Structures are given as C-alpha cells and as structure tokens.
C-alpha positions, 0 to 999 in steps of 0.5 A: 897124798897119792893121786888116783883116778876113779873107775879103775882098779888100783893096787894100794900099797902100804908098808908095815915095818917088821912084818913078814909074809906069814903075818895076818894083815887086814885093812879098812878103807874109810872116806873123809867122813869116817864111813867104811868103804871096804875092808878085808885081808891084805896081800903080801908083796915083798920087803914089808910091803902089803897091798889091796886092789881097790876100785873107787866108785864114781857114784860116791864122788859127792860123798868123799874126795879123800880115802884113808887106807888103814892096815893092821898087822895083828901078828905083831900088833902094828898099824899103818895108814896111807891117805889117797886123794880122788881127783874127780869123776871121768866126766869132770876130768879135763885132760889126762895130761893134767890129772892122771898122767905125767903130773899125777905120776910125778905127784904120786912120786913126790907124795911117796917121799913126803915132798911138795906136790907140783901143778906144772913142770914149768914151776921154779920149785925144787920138786919140779926141778927134780921131776924134770931131772929124773923123769925121762931116765926113770921112765925109760928104765921102767920101760926096759924092765918088762915087756909091757903090753901097752907099749909092745910093738912089732917092726920090720927091721932095716938091714944095714948092708955096711955093717958086718958081724962075725957071728951073725949072717944079718945086721939090722938097725936098732929102732930109734923108738925102742926102749928094749928088744925082746924078740927077733924073728921072721914070718917062718919063726913067729910061733917060736920067736922066744927061741930065736937068738939075736944080739944087740951090739954097738958099732964103733965105726958107724957110731950106732946100736945094731942088732945081729941075727941069723934070720933074713927079713927079720922083725923085732918085738920091742918096747916102744918109748911111749910118750903119751902118758894117757896110754900107760896102764896102772901097774906101769904108772905105780911102778914108775912113781916109786922108781921116780921117788927113789931117784928124787929122794936124795935131791929133795929129802937128803935121805939115801935110806928113803931112796933105798926104801922106795927102790925096794918097793919098786923092785917088788912091784916089778916082780909082782907084775912079771909074776902076773904076766907069766900067769896070763901068758899061759892062756895066750893063744899061739898066733900063726898068722903069716902076716904080721902087723908091723908098728914103728 
C-alpha cells in the first residue's frame, strides 16, 4: 500500500502496460465500502505511466481509510488497480516523523516494489536495513536533480584566499549544507543571476570542493540538504519514494527489471516537476531588491 495524508493534493500514479500517450484512460476512485469517491480522465506522464491529482476529504475519514484507484485504458482494453491507505486526519496525526515523513516515504518506496513495510528504521529486518543503506544517497540524489523551492536557499560565499584558479578572479568555499549550486551572483547581478558563469571544482592541495567566479562578494543560490522531512513537498516525497524503490529493488526483491521500472517512473516524475516549475517561473516577478536574504 502507498501511504498518503489527508487534506493535500497528491498525484496518484498508475502503470498501464502497453499503453501510449494517445490512448484514452479513465479512472475511478473507490472507498473500502465500494462507494465512488471520484472519477474522470487520467493524464499521461511517460513510459506507460498515468496519473490523477486527488485530494482526500478529511470529512470522509470515518467512512474509509483505504482507497482504490482503478484505471481503464479503453483503447487497448486494459485495466489496472492501486491501493492507497489514508493515515488519519491532521488533528489525529501525532507527528510528521512517524507518519508523513521519513518512515512514510520509506513505506511508500517499499510498497512500490511489494516489500514489507516498516515501523522503525531501528528494526532488524531486511526492509529496514535496505532503507538505512539507501536513504541518504537517494535523498541527496533527488535534491540534486532540481532546484526545489522548499529547499532553495541563498548564502554569502566565503572567499578562500589560499586558493587560486587560472580562469577565475575569485575562489569561494563550497557550502557544507549544499546539495547543488544553481547560481552564483552578487547584488549587482541578482536580476540576471542565471546568466552569470561559475564553476565548481576540487582542490587537491586543500582537499575540498570550491567555487570559481569572476564576481566579488558573491552569493550562491543552492539546494539545501534539508533533513527535516516535514518540510518536503508532495512532488519531492513522491519522486524520492520511487528513487528509493529503484535502489532497494535488487536488495529486497532480487529483480533488476523492477529496479529499472521504478527508475523510469522516477525519471518521468522529475521531468513533470521540471515542466510545471518552468511554467510557474514565467509568472515569477523579477526581484530587484539590493538586500538579499542570506540563509545558510
């Protein structure tokens, strides 16, 4: 089962083998008693994957705690179902750590590949061992994939006077909390930060990662390695669950093809995230303030 919380819109993903983007695919969402909660048309994602955006209603909590998503591809007469478990109303959720955060994301990943769920990472079980092995690497990999708004931060870079580079006027230290640097700029170039050149490189003599730039008093816009899973947004959590599932498929299921399938779903989700973000960025007003909020 995939774990989702109430009162949030979430993309429910359903694979339909042999389907194509031009097919006609519809869905119905049922509760555990068989009553219809929602229905309509599904949207094609990529690689035989389809989705529907659904918002559970907290008022229905006493009526159902399990929903069934059923997709029908009328073009090729193919059907597929996924089951999702709802974990209770916000008022009854004791903590995000125990429900919607790390453990829930791990259980989402485990459910994708048909592995046993966990209650704690401290368990002496294959599922918990796999989650402990792959969580950090997968989390950092997904953070590096995209300039996630929830993890976006600006920081004043510290110049490293003992380091030089033949192509750059200034050399700065790489932020320790950084998953990926997206832009390097200063106050004079903030409104054109995407146009500024920089380079991340390694200094063997200092044994550290550095940033080269021709800008004085530079800032970096970067993805912060957010550890508090309560801050993660839905798209990130869903993408992370599939990336984690891909990494754990071989360990737990000894099925390399399943891992490839999970990775393809992950790639499709990231592509969709970037597409939506690009659309929203066009409506983002230009910020020209001379004062930047530096956050480390």
